[in-house]
C-alpha positions as CSV (number, residue, x, y, z in Angstrom):
1,M,81.0,44.1,267.7
2,V,83.4,42.5,270.2
3,R,86.8,44.2,269.9
4,M,89.8,42.3,271.1
5,F,92.4,44.4,269.2
6,G,93.4,46.9,271.9
7,P,91.6,46.8,275.3
8,L,88.5,44.5,275.3
9,T,85.5,46.5,274.2
10,I,81.9,45.5,273.3
11,D,79.6,47.7,271.1
12,D,76.1,46.5,271.3
13,C,73.1,48.5,269.9
14,G,74.5,51.8,271.0
15,R,75.8,50.5,274.3
16,T,79.5,50.3,274.8
17,L,81.1,48.2,277.5
18,G,84.8,48.9,278.4
19,A,87.3,47.3,280.7
20,G,85.5,48.6,283.8
21,D,82.0,47.5,282.8
22,F,82.2,43.7,283.2
23,G,81.7,43.5,287.0
24,G,85.3,43.4,288.1
25,V,88.7,42.1,287.0
26,R,88.0,38.4,287.3
27,P,84.7,38.4,285.4
28,K,86.4,40.4,282.6
29,Q,89.3,37.8,282.6
30,V,86.8,34.9,282.4
31,L,85.2,36.6,279.4
32,E,88.6,37.1,277.7
33,I,89.5,33.4,278.2
34,L,86.1,32.3,276.8
35,L,86.5,34.6,273.8
36,A,90.1,33.4,273.2
37,A,88.7,29.9,272.9
38,R,86.8,31.0,269.7
39,G,83.6,29.0,270.2
40,H,85.3,26.0,271.9
41,R,84.3,24.9,275.5
42,V,86.6,25.8,278.4
43,S,86.5,23.5,281.3
44,T,86.1,25.0,284.8
45,D,89.4,23.3,285.8
46,R,91.2,25.1,282.9
47,L,89.5,28.4,283.9
48,A,90.8,28.0,287.5
49,E,94.3,27.1,286.2
50,L,94.4,30.3,284.1
51,L,92.9,32.5,286.7
52,W,94.8,31.4,289.8
53,G,97.5,28.9,288.8
54,D,98.5,26.8,291.8
55,A,97.0,29.3,294.3
56,R,93.3,28.4,293.9
57,P,90.9,29.6,296.6
58,D,89.1,26.9,298.7
59,N,85.8,27.3,296.8
60,W,87.2,28.1,293.4
61,A,84.3,26.4,291.5
62,G,81.8,28.6,293.4
63,S,83.9,31.7,292.6
64,I,83.8,30.8,288.9
65,Q,80.0,30.4,289.0
66,T,79.8,33.8,290.6
67,F,82.0,35.4,287.9
68,I,79.8,33.9,285.2
69,S,76.6,35.2,286.8
70,V,78.1,38.7,287.2
71,L,79.3,38.5,283.6
72,R,76.0,37.5,282.2
73,R,74.2,40.3,283.9
74,R,76.6,42.8,282.5
75,L,76.6,41.4,279.0
76,A,72.8,41.5,278.4
77,P,69.9,42.6,280.5
78,E,67.7,39.8,279.0
79,R,68.3,36.6,280.9
80,E,67.8,34.3,277.9
81,R,70.2,36.2,275.7
82,A,72.8,36.3,278.5
83,R,72.6,32.5,278.9
84,A,72.8,32.0,275.1
85,L,76.0,34.2,275.0
86,V,77.7,32.4,277.9
87,S,76.3,28.8,277.9
88,T,76.9,26.3,280.6
89,E,78.0,22.8,279.7
90,P,79.0,19.8,281.9
91,E,81.9,21.2,284.0
92,A,82.6,23.9,281.4
93,Y,81.5,27.1,279.8
94,R,81.4,28.3,276.2
95,F,81.0,31.8,274.6
96,A,78.7,31.7,271.6
97,T,80.9,33.6,269.1
98,N,78.4,32.7,266.4
99,L,75.9,35.2,268.0
100,V,78.3,38.2,267.9
101,L,80.6,39.9,265.4
102,L,84.1,39.4,266.7
103,D,86.8,41.7,265.2
104,L,89.3,38.8,265.1
105,D,86.9,36.6,263.1
106,R,86.3,39.6,260.7
107,F,90.0,40.1,260.4
108,D,90.6,36.5,259.5
109,E,87.7,36.5,257.1
110,L,89.1,39.5,255.2
111,L,92.6,38.0,255.1
112,E,91.1,34.7,253.7
113,R,89.1,36.7,251.1
114,S,92.2,38.7,250.0
115,A,94.0,35.4,249.3
116,R,91.4,34.5,246.6
117,Q,90.8,37.9,245.0
118,P,92.4,39.8,242.1
119,T,95.0,42.2,243.2
120,H,92.9,45.4,243.3
121,L,90.2,43.7,245.4
122,S,92.8,42.0,247.5
123,R,94.2,45.4,248.5
124,Q,90.8,46.6,249.6
125,S,90.2,43.5,251.8
126,L,93.7,43.8,253.3
127,Q,93.1,47.4,254.1
128,Q,89.7,46.7,255.7
129,A,91.4,44.0,257.8
130,L,94.2,46.3,259.0
131,D,91.7,49.1,259.8
132,L,90.3,46.7,262.5
133,V,93.7,46.7,264.2
134,Q,93.5,49.2,267.0
135,G,96.4,47.9,269.0
136,E,97.8,44.6,270.3
137,V,95.2,41.9,271.1
138,L,94.0,42.4,274.7
139,E,96.7,44.9,275.3
140,D,95.5,45.7,278.8
141,E,96.4,42.1,279.9
142,P,100.2,42.2,279.1
143,Y,101.1,39.2,281.3
144,A,98.1,36.9,281.1
145,V,98.9,33.5,279.5
146,W,95.7,33.4,277.4
147,A,96.3,36.9,276.1
148,Q,99.9,36.3,275.3
149,E,99.2,33.2,273.1
150,L,96.5,35.0,271.1
151,R,98.5,38.2,270.9
152,G,101.5,36.3,269.5
153,T,99.3,34.7,266.8
154,Y,97.7,38.0,265.7
155,H,101.0,39.9,265.8
156,G,102.2,37.5,263.1
157,R,99.0,37.8,261.1
158,V,99.0,41.6,261.2
159,L,102.7,41.5,260.1
160,G,101.8,39.2,257.2
161,A,98.8,41.4,256.2
162,H,101.1,44.4,256.0
163,L,103.6,42.5,253.9
164,D,100.9,41.1,251.6
165,A,99.4,44.6,251.2
166,A,102.9,45.9,250.3
167,D,103.4,43.2,247.7
168,A,99.9,43.9,246.2
169,A,100.8,47.6,246.1
170,L,104.0,46.8,244.2
171,A,102.1,44.7,241.7
172,E,99.9,47.7,241.0
173,L,102.9,50.1,240.9
174,D,101.6,52.0,243.9
175,Y,105.1,52.4,245.4
176,A,104.3,54.9,248.1
177,D,101.7,52.6,249.6
178,A,104.0,49.7,249.3
179,L,106.7,51.6,251.2
180,A,104.2,52.6,254.0
181,H,103.2,49.0,254.6
182,A,106.8,47.8,254.5
183,Q,107.8,50.3,257.1
184,R,104.9,49.3,259.3
185,A,105.9,45.7,258.9
186,A,109.5,46.5,259.8
187,G,108.2,48.3,262.9
188,L,106.5,45.1,264.0
189,D,109.5,42.9,263.2
190,G,112.8,44.5,263.2
191,F,114.4,41.5,261.6
192,S,111.9,41.0,258.8
193,E,114.1,40.8,255.7
194,R,111.1,40.7,253.4
195,A,109.9,44.0,254.8
196,R,113.4,45.5,254.1
197,R,113.4,44.2,250.5
198,I,110.0,45.6,249.8
199,A,111.1,49.0,251.3
200,M,114.3,49.0,249.2
201,L,112.4,48.2,246.0
202,A,109.7,50.8,246.7
203,L,112.3,53.5,247.4
204,Y,114.2,52.6,244.3
205,A,111.0,52.7,242.2
206,L,110.3,56.2,243.7
207,G,113.6,57.4,242.5
208,R,115.2,57.4,245.9
209,Q,118.1,55.0,245.1
210,H,120.4,56.3,247.9
211,E,117.8,55.7,250.5
212,A,117.2,52.2,249.2
213,L,120.9,51.4,249.5
214,A,121.0,53.1,253.0
215,T,118.2,50.8,254.1
216,Y,120.2,47.8,253.0
217,R,123.4,48.9,254.7
218,S,121.6,49.7,258.0
219,F,119.8,46.4,258.0
220,R,123.0,44.5,257.2
221,E,124.8,46.2,260.1
222,R,122.0,45.4,262.5
223,L,122.0,41.7,261.4
224,D,125.7,41.5,261.9
225,Q,125.8,43.3,265.3
226,E,122.8,41.7,266.9
227,L,122.6,38.3,265.3
228,G,126.0,37.7,263.7
229,L,124.2,37.0,260.4
230,E,124.4,38.4,256.8
231,P,121.4,39.2,254.6
232,T,120.1,36.4,252.4
233,A,121.1,35.9,248.8
234,D,117.8,37.5,247.6
235,T,118.5,40.7,249.5
236,K,122.0,40.9,248.3
237,R,120.8,40.4,244.7
238,L,118.4,43.2,245.1
239,E,121.1,45.5,246.3
240,G,123.2,44.5,243.3
241,A,120.3,45.2,240.9
242,I,119.8,48.7,242.5
243,L,123.6,49.4,242.2
244,R,123.4,48.4,238.5
245,Q,120.2,50.6,238.1
246,E,118.2,47.7,236.5
247,D,114.7,48.4,235.3
248,V,112.5,48.3,238.4
249,R,109.7,46.5,236.5
250,T,112.0,43.4,236.2
251,L,112.4,43.3,239.9
252,L,108.8,43.2,241.0
253,P,107.6,40.0,242.7
254,R,106.5,37.3,240.3
255,P,102.6,37.1,240.5
256,I,101.1,33.8,241.5
257,G,97.6,33.5,240.0
258,R,94.8,31.4,241.3
259,A,93.7,28.4,239.2
260,Q,90.0,28.2,238.5
261,A,89.4,24.5,239.0
262,D,86.1,22.9,239.9
263,A,86.5,22.4,243.6
264,G,83.3,20.4,244.3
265,P,80.6,21.1,246.8
266,A,81.7,23.8,249.2
267,S,79.4,22.5,252.0
268,L,81.8,19.8,252.9
269,R,84.9,20.4,250.8
270,L,86.6,22.9,253.1
271,L,84.1,23.1,255.9
272,G,85.6,25.2,258.7
273,R,89.1,25.2,257.2
274,E,89.0,28.4,255.1
275,S,91.1,30.4,257.5
276,E,93.7,27.6,257.8
277,L,93.9,27.4,254.0
278,A,94.2,31.2,253.7
279,A,97.1,31.2,256.3
280,L,98.9,28.5,254.3
281,E,98.4,30.2,251.0
282,R,99.8,33.5,252.4
283,A,102.8,31.7,253.8
284,V,103.4,29.8,250.5
285,R,103.2,33.1,248.5
286,R,105.7,34.8,250.9
287,A,108.1,31.9,250.4
288,L,107.7,31.8,246.6
289,D,108.4,35.5,246.5
290,G,111.2,35.4,249.0
291,S,113.2,32.4,250.2
292,F,112.8,28.8,251.5
293,A,110.1,28.0,254.1
294,L,108.9,24.9,255.9
295,L,105.2,24.7,256.8
296,L,103.5,21.9,258.8
297,I,99.9,20.9,259.1
298,E,99.1,18.9,262.2
299,G,95.9,17.2,263.1
300,E,94.2,13.9,263.9
301,A,93.5,11.3,261.2
302,G,90.5,12.4,259.1
303,F,90.8,16.1,260.1
304,G,91.5,17.3,256.5
305,K,95.3,17.6,256.3
306,T,95.6,15.9,252.9
307,R,92.6,17.9,251.7
308,L,94.5,21.1,252.5
309,L,97.4,19.8,250.4
310,D,95.0,19.1,247.6
311,E,93.8,22.7,247.7
312,L,97.3,24.1,247.8
313,A,98.2,22.0,244.8
314,T,95.3,23.4,242.7
315,S,95.4,26.9,244.0
316,L,98.7,28.0,242.6
317,V,100.0,28.4,239.1
318,G,103.4,29.6,238.0
319,A,105.2,27.3,240.4
320,R,106.5,23.8,240.1
321,I,104.6,21.4,242.4
322,G,105.7,18.0,243.6
323,R,103.8,15.6,245.9
324,A,104.8,12.5,247.8
325,A,103.8,10.6,251.0
326,C,106.0,9.0,253.6
327,S,105.4,5.3,254.3
328,Q,106.0,3.4,257.6
329,L,107.3,0.4,255.4
330,E,110.0,2.6,253.8
331,Q,111.5,4.1,257.0
332,H,114.7,2.2,256.4
333,L,115.2,3.9,252.9
334,P,116.9,7.3,252.9
335,Y,115.4,10.3,251.1
336,V,112.4,8.4,249.5
337,P,109.6,11.0,250.1
338,L,111.9,13.9,249.3
339,A,113.2,12.2,246.1
340,A,109.6,11.3,245.1
341,S,108.4,14.9,245.5
342,L,111.4,16.3,243.6
343,R,110.8,13.8,240.7
344,D,107.2,14.9,240.5
345,A,108.0,18.6,240.5
346,L,111.0,18.4,238.1
347,R,109.8,15.6,235.8
348,D,110.3,17.7,232.6
349,T,113.6,19.2,233.7
350,E,117.1,18.7,232.3
351,F,119.8,18.4,235.1
352,D,123.4,19.5,234.9
353,L,124.8,16.2,236.0
354,H,128.4,17.3,235.8
355,R,127.8,20.1,238.2
356,L,125.3,18.2,240.5
357,Q,126.9,14.8,240.5
358,A,126.4,14.5,244.3
359,L,122.6,14.7,243.8
360,G,122.8,11.1,242.8
361,Q,122.9,10.3,246.6
362,I,119.2,11.5,246.7
363,L,118.1,10.8,243.2
364,P,120.0,7.6,242.4
365,E,118.6,7.3,238.9
366,L,120.7,10.2,237.8
367,T,123.8,8.0,238.0
368,L,122.5,4.8,236.5
369,G,124.8,3.4,233.9
370,D,127.7,5.5,235.2
371,Q,130.5,4.6,237.4
372,R,129.0,5.2,240.9
373,R,131.0,7.0,243.6
374,D,129.9,7.8,247.0
375,Y,129.6,11.5,248.1
376,A,129.5,12.8,251.6
377,E,126.1,13.7,252.9
378,L,127.0,17.4,253.0
379,E,127.9,17.3,249.3
380,A,124.5,15.8,248.4
381,L,122.7,18.4,250.5
382,E,124.6,21.2,248.9
383,A,123.7,19.8,245.5
384,L,120.1,19.7,246.6
385,V,120.2,23.4,247.7
386,A,121.7,24.3,244.3
387,L,119.0,22.4,242.4
388,I,116.1,24.1,244.4
389,E,117.6,27.6,244.0
390,E,118.0,27.0,240.3
391,H,114.5,25.7,239.6
392,G,112.3,27.9,241.8
393,P,109.5,28.8,242.5
394,L,109.0,25.3,243.8
395,M,106.5,23.8,246.2
396,L,106.9,20.2,247.6
397,L,103.9,18.7,249.4
398,I,104.8,15.7,251.6
399,D,102.1,13.7,253.5
400,D,102.6,11.8,256.8
401,L,106.0,13.2,257.9
402,Q,105.6,11.3,261.1
403,W,106.8,8.3,259.0
404,A,109.8,10.2,257.4
405,E,113.2,8.6,258.0
406,P,116.0,10.7,259.6
407,A,117.7,11.5,256.3
408,T,114.7,13.3,254.9
409,L,114.1,15.2,258.2
410,A,117.8,16.2,258.3
411,A,117.6,17.4,254.7
412,L,114.6,19.6,255.5
413,H,116.4,21.1,258.4
414,Y,119.5,21.8,256.3
415,L,117.3,23.4,253.6
416,Q,115.9,25.7,256.2
417,R,119.4,26.9,257.1
418,R,121.0,27.0,253.7
419,C,118.5,27.4,251.0
420,A,117.7,30.9,249.7
421,G,115.8,29.8,246.7
422,R,112.1,30.5,246.2
423,A,110.8,27.2,247.5
424,V,108.5,25.9,250.2
425,V,107.9,22.4,251.7
426,V,104.5,21.8,253.2
427,G,104.2,18.6,255.2
428,T,101.4,17.0,257.2
429,V,101.9,15.3,260.6
430,R,99.3,13.1,262.4
431,A,98.7,14.5,265.9
432,G,99.7,12.1,268.7
433,A,101.8,9.9,266.3
434,T,105.2,11.2,267.4
435,S,106.9,11.1,270.8
436,A,108.7,14.1,272.4
437,D,112.1,12.7,271.2
438,H,111.1,12.0,267.6
439,P,113.5,13.7,265.1
440,L,110.5,15.5,263.6
441,R,110.3,17.6,266.8
442,G,113.7,18.9,266.1
443,L,112.5,20.9,263.1
444,Q,111.6,24.5,263.5
445,P,108.9,25.2,260.9
446,D,108.1,28.7,259.8
447,L,104.4,28.0,260.3
448,V,102.4,25.3,262.0
449,V,98.7,25.0,261.2
450,T,97.0,22.9,263.9
451,L,93.6,21.5,262.8
452,E,91.0,21.4,265.6
453,P,87.6,19.8,265.7
454,L,84.9,21.8,263.9
455,T,82.8,24.0,266.1
456,V,79.0,24.1,266.4
457,S,78.9,27.3,264.2
458,D,81.0,25.6,261.5
459,L,78.4,22.9,261.2
460,V,75.3,25.1,261.2
461,P,75.3,25.5,257.4
462,L,74.8,21.8,256.9
463,G,71.4,21.9,258.6
464,V,71.7,18.5,260.4
465,P,70.2,18.5,263.9
466,N,72.6,17.5,266.8
467,L,75.5,17.0,264.3
468,H,78.1,18.4,266.6
469,A,76.8,16.5,269.6
470,T,77.0,13.2,267.8
471,T,80.3,13.7,265.9
472,G,82.3,15.9,268.3
473,G,83.2,18.1,265.3
474,N,85.4,15.4,263.8
475,P,85.4,16.1,260.1
476,R,85.7,12.5,259.2
477,F,82.6,11.7,261.3
478,V,80.8,14.7,259.9
479,T,81.3,13.7,256.4
480,E,80.2,10.2,257.2
481,A,77.0,11.4,258.9
482,V,76.1,13.7,256.0
483,A,77.0,11.2,253.3
484,N,75.1,8.2,254.6
485,G,72.0,10.1,255.4
486,R,71.4,8.1,258.5
487,G,72.4,10.7,261.1
488,P,74.9,9.7,263.8
489,E,74.9,6.0,262.9
490,P,78.2,5.1,261.3
491,S,78.5,2.9,258.3
492,A,79.9,-0.6,258.7
493,T,83.2,0.5,257.0
494,L,83.7,3.4,259.5
495,A,82.7,1.3,262.5
496,D,85.3,-1.4,261.5
497,A,87.9,1.3,261.0
498,L,87.3,2.8,264.5
499,L,87.4,-0.7,266.1
500,D,90.7,-1.4,264.3
501,Q,92.1,1.9,265.6
502,C,91.1,0.9,269.2
503,R,92.4,-2.7,268.8
504,A,95.7,-1.3,267.5
505,E,96.4,0.1,270.9
506,G,96.9,-3.5,272.2
507,P,94.8,-6.1,273.9
508,E,94.9,-4.6,277.4
509,A,94.0,-1.1,276.1
510,Y,91.2,-2.5,274.0
511,R,89.8,-4.3,277.1
512,I,90.0,-1.0,279.0
513,L,88.2,0.9,276.2
514,L,85.4,-1.7,276.0
515,A,84.7,-1.4,279.7
516,A,85.0,2.4,279.7
517,S,82.5,2.6,276.9
518,A,79.7,1.1,279.0
519,L,80.2,3.6,281.9
520,E,78.3,6.9,282.1
521,Q,80.5,9.7,280.6
522,P,82.6,11.1,282.1
523,F,83.8,8.2,284.2
524,E,86.0,7.9,287.2
525,P,89.1,5.7,287.0
526,E,88.1,4.1,290.4
527,A,84.8,2.9,288.9
528,L,86.7,1.5,285.8
529,A,89.2,-0.2,288.1
530,T,86.3,-2.0,289.8
531,V,84.9,-3.4,286.6
532,I,88.1,-4.5,284.9
533,P,89.7,-5.0,287.6
534,A,93.1,-3.4,287.7
535,R,95.5,-1.6,289.9
536,A,94.4,2.1,290.0
537,A,97.9,3.6,289.4
538,E,98.6,1.4,286.4
539,L,95.1,2.0,285.0
540,L,95.5,5.7,285.4
541,E,98.8,5.6,283.5
542,E,97.1,3.7,280.6
543,L,94.2,6.1,280.6
544,E,96.6,9.1,280.3
545,R,98.4,7.3,277.4
546,L,95.1,6.8,275.6
547,C,94.5,10.5,276.0
548,E,97.8,11.2,274.3
549,R,96.7,8.8,271.6
550,R,93.6,11.1,271.3
551,I,91.0,8.3,272.0
552,L,90.1,9.6,275.4
553,R,90.4,13.1,277.0
554,V,90.6,14.4,280.5
555,D,87.4,15.9,282.0
556,G,88.3,17.4,285.3
557,F,89.3,14.5,287.6
558,R,87.6,12.1,285.3
559,F,87.9,10.8,281.7
560,R,85.6,10.5,278.7
561,F,85.9,9.4,275.1
562,R,87.1,12.2,272.8
563,Y,84.4,11.4,270.3
564,D,81.1,9.8,271.4
565,L,80.9,8.0,268.1
566,V,83.9,5.9,269.0
567,R,82.2,5.0,272.3
568,Q,79.0,4.1,270.5
569,V,80.9,1.7,268.2
570,L,82.6,0.0,271.2
571,V,79.3,-0.2,273.1
572,A,77.6,-1.9,270.2
573,N,80.3,-4.5,270.3
574,L,79.8,-5.4,273.9
575,S,78.2,-8.8,274.1
576,P,75.4,-9.3,276.7
577,A,77.6,-11.7,278.6
578,R,80.5,-9.2,278.9
579,R,78.1,-6.5,280.0
580,R,76.6,-8.7,282.7
581,L,80.1,-9.5,283.9
582,L,81.0,-5.8,284.1
583,Q,77.7,-5.1,286.0
584,S,78.4,-7.9,288.5
585,R,81.9,-6.6,289.2
586,L,80.6,-3.1,289.8
587,G,78.0,-4.3,292.3
588,S,74.3,-4.0,292.6
589,G,74.5,-0.9,294.7
590,E,75.8,1.2,291.8
591,R,73.9,-0.1,288.8
592,G,73.2,3.4,287.5
593,V,76.8,3.9,286.6
594,L,76.6,1.5,283.6
595,L,74.6,2.6,280.6
596,P,71.2,1.0,280.2
597,L,71.3,-2.3,278.2
598,A,69.0,-0.8,275.5
599,R,71.7,1.7,274.7
600,T,74.3,-0.9,274.1
601,S,72.5,-3.2,271.7
602,G,70.9,-0.8,269.1
603,S,71.1,-0.7,265.4
604,M,74.8,-0.9,265.2
605,G,74.7,-4.6,265.9
606,G,75.7,-5.2,269.5
């Protein structure tokens, strides 16, 4: 097992490798960076940036090769196994995490399993996960960037596991265990209000009422002195219930059961997204047991954002669920997606219109037929807060928040600050569709789940040769390749959609992409400037923009298509005349730079 909780340690068939057994500090750090990538490739340029920053040695590429060689010899005496563990790719390296047992992967797997199990089994899985935690992730690298990012991620996951374990213990009336987990969670996050509430409830259930109230008072004083805040309404209500000596059973968290719907073939349904769904489900359950939360799912088109919303919608019972999607054509209309999701969630609900008259600003049908008066935006938002607090637990699922108008985004931000009701909003955002100054970037979500391309190991169960090489791990392309039964060749529908995506970047960008598709990958901007032709500085700026649009990506000092399938579709649409023109501009001395003609006029109809 490769252990990243605590100092890096590898246990392999009775042989243990510790911090001093990897051939030096730099080889060990290279191994940590590759492990932190979790099966994804790490370019040599990125390795150099993380190892040396701006102070790279003269022959940094040679130094990295030396570190890799030393590392391979230390990891495995057999040359073939060593090269399988640390594989070399074009200007990059990858650690084959599918060939080893990684404690972080096992931890995630157990957390995911716990989210789908009955309470008694869930407690077992959570305890097994927490038993793996032998310290902070890579704790002997306190200042390394790659370690800090991973450490922050798992600090939050360990905290969540303790809180989930405490909730599960409360559900089974194991108050002592609930208190122990709550206290550990409070040690990890001194301002975790949920941890304090669980501790108060467990102490009260154990007959220690005075300690429960003392826990509340000390936490309230800390919030006031250090943050200038008060406890939330839920925590205050729990204090009141303890003072009134209410029956503890009436105070236990409301259980959220799992619906047993037919979810379809598992091979493609949630391929490689199980840990993301588990993280979302845990965050949703915490919000529905506590107070309002905003969660975002970010990823490229076709990466499974909407599918995760589908799974959330079918995975929870006992909560009101509303769904809606933002539309680019409705960006001039205020509150449309928010209103639509509320209507869906509360379609069978009677509203107290006298008390919530201002809600008509968001749900105008509530005031139809009555004399309409305008309310201030703040009044409408306060009415929205009251509505949600009254009708929780409530989950709103909103697709394509990149198209949300400012009023909806402002309302979500306001709910985050003011709403204490048991509610959660889960939104999806298309990666690359918002600029740095977009209002959406002003939100501070409680959790952001970023969907990455599927890894080689994710695709192994499908049993399709070279599937990752031809699709780049893009779930949309994977589904297409498996469904059409023709391997990497896209259907006419997908090919047209990819061409439309490229054309939507504008005539000049489309001309650049067509020319770039015919060059050997990765390509140099100077070579592309020769065949277009174009001014190198302006071309470089456009190539960087296309990287931001996630059509191209940087590869060292060169560029390549993010997904080879997109390049294939463009190449297939190069006419022989255009290709001959590109070849003539490049010059006869460099003919090998263009892809052979046979590869540009295959079965996709070039």
